One Martini backbone bead per residue (centre of mass of N, CA, C, O) as a GRO file, in nm:
protein
  107
    1MET     BB    1   9.638   7.873  11.402
    2SER     BB    2   9.527   7.929  11.088
    3SER     BB    3   9.552   7.913  10.773
    4ASP     BB    4   9.440   8.039  10.483
    5GLN     BB    5   9.376   7.761  10.365
    6VAL     BB    6   9.193   7.667  10.593
    7LYS     BB    7   8.986   7.911  10.581
    8GLN     BB    8   8.896   7.839  10.283
    9ILE     BB    9   8.791   7.550  10.355
   10ILE     BB   10   8.571   7.644  10.552
   11SER     BB   11   8.415   7.812  10.352
   12GLN     BB   12   8.373   7.585  10.132
   13MET     BB   13   8.232   7.374  10.332
   14SER     BB   14   7.994   7.541  10.427
   15GLY     BB   15   7.853   7.549  10.149
   16ALA     BB   16   7.836   7.226  10.116
   17ILE     BB   17   7.679   7.145  10.386
   18GLY     BB   18   7.484   7.329  10.500
   19ALA     BB   19   7.234   7.260  10.715
   20ASN     BB   20   7.224   6.940  10.601
   21SER     BB   21   7.451   6.677  10.554
   22GLY     BB   22   7.393   6.382  10.685
   23LEU     BB   23   7.609   6.289  10.886
   24GLY     BB   24   7.546   6.269  11.218
   25GLY     BB   25   7.828   6.406  11.286
   26THR     BB   26   8.169   6.449  11.372
   27LEU     BB   27   8.431   6.617  11.186
   28LYS     BB   28   8.794   6.594  11.123
   29PHE     BB   29   9.042   6.784  10.980
   30ASP     BB   30   9.403   6.700  11.002
   31PHE     BB   31   9.685   6.892  10.879
   32GLY     BB   32   9.850   6.982  11.106
   33GLU     BB   33  10.020   7.263  11.113
   34PRO     BB   34   9.799   7.448  10.964
   35GLY     BB   35   9.546   7.271  11.072
   36SER     BB   36   9.181   7.264  11.112
   37VAL     BB   37   8.860   7.093  11.057
   38TYR     BB   38   8.517   7.140  11.180
   39ILE     BB   39   8.232   6.917  11.149
   40ASP     BB   40   7.887   6.981  11.256
   41GLY     BB   41   7.628   6.728  11.203
   42LYS     BB   42   7.439   6.793  11.467
   43SER     BB   43   7.376   7.064  11.418
   44SER     BB   44   7.114   7.328  11.398
   45PRO     BB   45   7.286   7.417  11.181
   46ASN     BB   46   7.543   7.316  11.031
   47THR     BB   47   7.899   7.330  11.099
   48VAL     BB   48   8.201   7.528  11.029
   49ALA     BB   49   8.540   7.505  11.179
   50ASP     BB   50   8.780   7.539  11.372
   51GLY     BB   51   8.950   7.243  11.522
   52ASP     BB   52   9.089   7.346  11.760
   53GLY     BB   53   9.063   7.139  12.043
   54LYS     BB   54   8.881   6.927  11.892
   55THR     BB   55   8.656   6.658  11.907
   56ALA     BB   56   8.567   6.367  11.718
   57ASP     BB   57   8.419   6.092  11.572
   58CYS     BB   58   8.596   6.188  11.321
   59THR     BB   59   8.948   6.165  11.208
   60ILE     BB   60   9.128   6.320  10.946
   61SER     BB   61   9.451   6.249  10.822
   62VAL     BB   62   9.580   6.514  10.610
   63THR     BB   63   9.701   6.674  10.358
   64LEU     BB   64   9.645   6.948  10.179
   65GLU     BB   65   9.716   6.827   9.903
   66THR     BB   66   9.527   6.576   9.923
   67PHE     BB   67   9.271   6.730   9.970
   68GLU     BB   68   9.262   6.890   9.705
   69LYS     BB   69   9.246   6.646   9.531
   70MET     BB   70   8.976   6.553   9.631
   71VAL     BB   71   8.804   6.798   9.567
   72LYS     BB   72   8.889   6.783   9.245
   73GLY     BB   73   8.888   6.462   9.174
   74GLU     BB   74   9.193   6.325   9.160
   75LEU     BB   75   9.106   6.181   9.450
   76ASP     BB   76   9.003   5.935   9.633
   77GLY     BB   77   8.958   5.833   9.955
   78THR     BB   78   9.026   5.526   9.915
   79SER     BB   79   9.297   5.569   9.773
   80ALA     BB   80   9.424   5.744   9.993
   81PHE     BB   81   9.407   5.519  10.206
   82MET     BB   82   9.554   5.288  10.056
   83GLN     BB   83   9.822   5.490  10.023
   84GLY     BB   84   9.854   5.647  10.310
   85LYS     BB   85   9.737   5.960  10.287
   86LEU     BB   86   9.503   5.855  10.486
   87ARG     BB   87   9.355   5.889  10.822
   88VAL     BB   88   9.142   5.703  11.037
   89ALA     BB   89   8.957   5.806  11.340
   90GLY     BB   90   8.700   5.617  11.424
   91ASP     BB   91   8.417   5.676  11.231
   92MET     BB   92   8.400   5.521  10.921
   93GLY     BB   93   8.106   5.609  10.828
   94LEU     BB   94   8.166   5.909  10.808
   95ALA     BB   95   8.385   5.896  10.596
   96MET     BB   96   8.192   5.772  10.372
   97LYS     BB   97   8.006   6.051  10.348
   98LEU     BB   98   8.213   6.256  10.195
   99GLY     BB   99   8.189   6.248   9.892
  100PRO     BB  100   7.934   6.445   9.839
  101ILE     BB  101   8.069   6.688   9.979
  102LEU     BB  102   8.312   6.712   9.792
  103ALA     BB  103   8.147   6.748   9.541
  104LYS     BB  104   8.017   7.018   9.627
  105ALA     BB  105   8.285   7.176   9.671
  106ARG     BB  106   8.353   7.177   9.366
  107GLY     BB  107   8.069   7.308   9.217
   0.00000   0.00000   0.00000
């Protein structure tokens, strides 16, 4: 079961993704205990949902705190990765496409 914060991220990301994110793959943000967010960039239109029990082409393991900093633009994904605050499993190319999506989520 997702926390309220994860539900809020799902809603925020849904707006940012729109009908076609350009991802062309599936991406999962794994926040550990609070839950996860699954972005399906293959479906038409693209969807964002609770990621519990789903596997994705790319999984990004990150804390909610680090993710919030990335969405606010206080920390970029590359820096977070280099500092060990973010781990990527699977398709690294998908992770690289996240920048513009996070910028949109910022509003």
